[in-house]
Every structure is written in structure tokens, then in C-alpha cells.
C-alpha positions in Angstrom: -30.3 -2.2 19.9 -32.4 -3.3 16.6 -32.3 -6.9 15.3 -29.9 -7.6 12.0 -30.2 -10.1 9.9 -27.3 -12.8 11.0 -25.2 -15.8 8.9 -25.8 -18.9 10.3 -25.0 -21.7 7.7 -21.8 -22.0 5.5 -23.8 -22.0 2.4 -24.9 -18.5 2.6 -24.2 -16.3 -0.4 -22.6 -13.7 1.4 -19.9 -16.1 3.5 -19.4 -17.9 0.1 -18.6 -14.7 -1.5 -16.4 -13.0 1.3 -14.6 -16.5 1.8 -13.7 -16.6 -2.4 -12.3 -12.8 -1.4 -9.3 -14.2 0.3 -7.9 -15.5 -2.8 -6.5 -13.3 -5.5 -8.7 -15.3 -8.4 -11.8 -14.4 -6.1 -11.0 -10.6 -6.0 -10.2 -10.8 -9.7 -13.5 -12.5 -10.4 -16.0 -10.2 -8.7 -14.1 -7.2 -8.4 -14.2 -6.5 -5.1 -12.1 -6.9 -2.2 -12.4 -7.6 2.0 -11.4 -5.6 4.8 -10.8 -6.9 8.3 -10.6 -6.1 11.4 -12.8 -2.9 12.8 -9.9 -0.3 12.4 -9.2 -0.9 8.8 -13.6 -1.1 8.1 -13.5 2.0 10.0 -10.7 3.6 7.6 -12.1 2.2 4.7 -15.5 3.8 5.1 -14.4 7.1 6.6 -11.9 7.4 3.1 -14.9 7.5 1.1 -14.5 3.8 -0.7 -17.6 2.0 -1.6 -18.3 -0.5 0.7 -21.1 -3.0 0.2 -21.8 -4.7 3.4 -20.3 -4.8 6.5 -20.6 -8.5 9.0 -19.7 -8.7 12.7 -19.9 -10.9 15.0 -23.1 -10.9 17.6 -21.0 -9.8 21.1 -19.1 -7.3 19.2 -21.6 -5.9 17.9 -23.4 -5.3 21.0 -19.8 -3.4 22.5 -20.0 0.2 21.9 -17.1 0.0 19.4 -19.5 -2.4 17.7 -22.5 0.4 17.9 -20.2 3.3 16.9 -18.9 1.0 13.4 -22.3 0.2 12.6 -23.3 3.9 12.9 -20.2 4.8 10.2 -21.0 2.2 8.1 -24.9 3.3 8.2 -23.6 7.0 7.5 -22.0 5.4 4.4 -25.1 4.0 3.1 -23.1 0.2 3.8 -25.4 -2.8 4.5 -24.7 -4.3 8.0 -25.4 -7.7 9.3 -24.1 -10.4 11.6 -22.1 -13.4 11.2 -21.5 -16.2 14.0 -18.1 -16.1 15.2 -17.2 -19.6 13.8 -18.0 -18.4 10.4 -16.4 -15.4 11.2 -13.0 -17.4 11.9 -13.4 -19.6 8.7 -13.0 -16.1 6.9 -10.5 -14.1 8.7 -6.6 -13.9 7.1 -5.9 -13.8 11.0 -4.3 -16.5 13.4 -6.8 -14.6 16.1 -9.5 -14.2 13.5 -11.6 -11.0 13.7 -14.9 -9.8 15.0 -15.5 -7.9 11.6 -15.2 -7.8 8.1 -16.4 -5.5 5.1 -16.7 -6.1 1.4 -15.8 -3.4 -1.0 -15.5 -2.7 -4.2 -11.6 -2.3 -6.2 -10.6 0.6 -7.9 -8.5 0.9 -10.8 -6.6 3.6 -11.3 -3.9 4.4 -14.6 -1.0 6.4 -14.9 -2.7 9.0 -16.1 -4.8 9.9 -13.1 -1.5 10.5 -11.3 -1.3 14.1 -11.1 2.7 15.1 -10.4 2.9 18.5 -8.6 6.4 20.2 -8.0 7.8 17.8 -5.5 6.8 14.6 -6.5 8.1 11.0 -5.6 6.8 8.0 -7.5 8.1 4.4 -6.2 8.0 1.8 -8.4 8.0 -1.4 -7.8 9.1 -4.4 -10.0 7.6 -7.9 -9.1 8.0 -6.8 -5.2 6.2 -10.4 -4.5 6.0 -10.8 -0.6 2.5 -8.8 0.5 3.9 -7.4 3.3 6.8 -5.5 1.5 4.6 -3.9 -0.7 1.7 -2.7 2.0 4.6 -1.5 4.2 5.9 0.4 1.1 2.4 2.0 0.2 2.8 3.0 3.9 6.0 5.0 3.8 4.6 6.3 0.0 1.9 7.7 2.5 4.3 9.2 4.8 6.3 11.0 2.8 3.2 12.0 0.6 4.3 10.6 -2.6 2.1 10.7 -5.3 1.8 7.2 -6.2 2.9 3.6 -6.5 3.4 1.9 -9.7 3.4 -1.9 -9.9 4.1 -4.4 -12.5 1.9 -7.7 -12.7 4.0 -9.9 -11.2 3.9 -7.5 -7.9 1.6 -8.7 -5.0 -1.7 -7.7 -5.6 -3.1 -4.6 -3.8 -5.8 -5.9 -2.4 -4.7 -8.8 -0.6 -5.5 -8.7 2.9 -2.2 -8.9 3.7 -1.1 -5.9 1.8 -3.7 -4.1 3.6 -2.7 -4.6 6.8 0.7 -4.0 6.3 -0.2 -0.5 4.9 -2.5 0.2 8.2 -4.9 1.3 6.1 -2.4 4.2 3.9 -3.6 1.2 0.3 -6.9 3.3 0.9 -5.3 7.0 0.5 -2.3 6.5 -1.7 -2.8 5.5 -5.8 -2.0 2.6 -7.0 -1.6 1.8 -10.4 -0.2 -1.3 -12.3 1.5 -1.4 -15.6 1.7 -4.0 -18.4 4.1 -2.6 -20.1 7.6 -1.1 -19.0 7.6 1.2 -22.2 4.3 2.4 -21.3 6.0 3.1 -18.0 9.1 4.9 -19.1 6.9 7.2 -21.4 5.2 8.1 -18.7 7.9 9.6 -16.6 10.0 10.9 -19.4 6.9 13.1 -20.6 6.6 14.0 -17.1 10.2 14.7 -16.4 10.8 12.3 -13.7 14.2 11.8 -12.6 14.7 7.8 -12.9 16.6 6.2 -10.0 17.6 2.4 -9.8 18.6 1.0 -6.9 21.0 -1.7 -6.2 23.2 -3.0 -2.8 26.6 -2.5 -4.0 27.2 -0.8 -7.5 25.4 2.6 -7.5 26.0 6.0 -6.4 26.2 6.7 -2.6 22.8 7.9 -1.5 24.2 9.9 0.5 26.2 12.4 -2.3 23.5 12.0 -4.5 21.5 15.1 -5.6 17.6 14.5 -6.5 15.7 16.6 -8.9 12.3 18.4 -8.0 10.6 15.0 -9.8 11.9 11.4 -9.1 10.6 7.4 -9.8 12.2 5.1 -7.4 12.5 1.5 -8.7 12.8 -1.4 -6.6 12.8 -5.2 -7.5 12.4 -8.0 -6.8 13.4 -9.5 -3.4 15.2 -12.4 -4.6 16.8 -11.3 -8.6 16.5 -7.1 -8.0 15.8 -5.4 -10.9 15.2 -6.8 -14.5 18.1 -5.8 -17.1 15.0 -3.7 -19.0 14.0 -2.0 -15.6 17.7 -0.7 -15.0 17.9 0.1 -18.5 15.1 2.9 -18.2 17.4 4.4 -15.1 19.0 8.0 -15.3 21.3 6.9 -12.4 21.5 3.9 -10.0 21.9 4.5 -6.2 23.5 2.5 -3.6 22.8 2.5 0.3 26.0 2.4 2.2 26.0 -0.7 5.0 28.9 -0.6 7.1 28.2 -3.5 8.9 28.1 -7.5 7.7 24.5 -7.4 6.4 25.1 -7.8 2.5 21.9 -6.2 2.1 18.6 -4.5 3.2 14.6 -5.9 3.3 13.1 -3.4 0.2 10.6 -2.1 2.3 13.6 -0.6 4.8 15.6 0.5 1.3 12.2 1.7 0.1 12.0 4.4 3.4 15.4 5.1 3.6 15.7 6.1 0.3 12.4 8.4 0.1 12.9 9.8 3.4 16.4 10.9 1.8 14.6 12.6 -0.9 11.7 14.2 1.2 15.1 15.7 3.9 16.4 17.2 0.4 13.5 18.5 -1.0 12.4 20.0 2.9 14.7 19.8 5.2 18.0 20.5 4.1 18.6 24.3 4.7 17.5 23.8 8.1 20.1 21.2 8.8 22.4 23.5 7.6 21.0 26.3 9.6 21.0 24.3 12.6 25.1 23.6 12.7 26.9 24.7 15.5 29.0 28.0 14.8 32.7 27.4 13.9 32.8 31.4 15.3 35.0 32.3 18.3 
């Protein structure tokens, strides 16, 4: 293997940049973000994002997996370097550290870049602040084939390393749009004929008695406060997930998965479930 340049000092500019990208203000300033672990780096490289450079620890670079990652990075025109393991651990947001990081350019989408299909589900997150929740919801959106995820300005940054990890790479495949104005969001949803559904733990129609239209926007609120009054005002209906135990509510990412999959079931599998019912004929 050819000799790669190696970062061995904390004074190195690339080390300082990667360290800065672990914080929100650093990501905003440089319009870049950090990706950790070989699996997620391979995912972003394969997904067509603009990756500026990839750094590997010397030991990992000598492994078969490291060689494959180097080959993939070069095929996508990303620069490849080495970084001393002790420095890599100073950057990593993982407790156990990582053997590879990548620095990539952010993408900024607008509402008008989302192209609604005949069947289209949009997930709207108002001030959902836990990055693990946001990442998990993006993963759900990817799994059900949602047209996009829309977040308000108070929600966790999609480029937070915890969001990226919780999404298992889905953040590289799903359009995530940040909006500042709820009125702009409402106008876009109305223009595109979405049925707007608010969610509430207790005061709404039972999810399983509701019939969804062809275009559905599901609104989810802050973990502690729920949806704001302004966001509730734009909803056509409010739904509740029935609970038969002693739990008062569900985690927002779990609630999102339940609603999104009920939408998917009604669109694509309702007839199949009817066909599979046991016959009552004798």
C-alpha cells in the first residue's frame, strides 16, 4: 500500500476542522459535517454526496475493510489521509471511538424541492430536540418511502452526529427540509392537497378508525410540550394511538413509526388483509 500522509498533531488544520464539526456552530460556520464509522462513510460515499476527505487510523487502513474504504473514497474523488488513533478518539462522539471519519458538504433543501407523488407521506417535526429521536424518525421515513421530513428551526440539527447514527444512514437518502415559518409550511401543504394530521396522546380520534387520504402530513411535537397551538391550528384532524396499559404516552419516534406504518398499510395492504380473512362459509 502506498504511503498516505498522516495527521499526528492537534495543531493540524484538518484535525481542528473535524473537531469543530462536532458542534453545531462549527457545522454552521463551515457548511460541513462529520460522518463516523466505516459503515456510514461507505453509505454516504455510495449515495453521491460531496465528501471532501476521509481519515483512517493507520491500523484500520492496513486491514481489508480499510483498503476497500480507501478504494471507494478515491472512486468518489475524496481525499484520503491517515490520523493517529489518539487524535481520532478526541474527535469521535462515540464512547468507544472510531477508526474512520469523513468530512462532507451539507445540503440545504427547500419545500419546493419535495415532489409529492400520488401516495405521499410527509413527516413534520416541531421542535423535536433529541437528536436520537430525529434520526430514528428519518429512518422510519426512509423505511415507509416518505416523500420527506420537515423540521422547524427548534428541532435537532440533521447533521448532528447522533442524528446521523440514529438514522443508520437514512439521512443520506431522505429530503430533510428546515422551515422557519409555519404559515409557509401550511401554504405548501394546502397547495399540494395534503391531509394534515396532528397527534395527541389522549384527545383525538382513534388511529385505527381513521381513513387516510392519498397525501398525508403527520405532525409531531416537542418531547415535553407536544405540538404548539399554532401547529394544531393548521391540522385538519387529530389522531390518538390507543394504549391499554399504564403508560401515559409513547416516545415520539415510536409514535411516528406506528402512524406511518398504518398509513402504509391502508395504502398498500388493506385489501390483502381482507382477502386473507378466514371464510365464514360452511
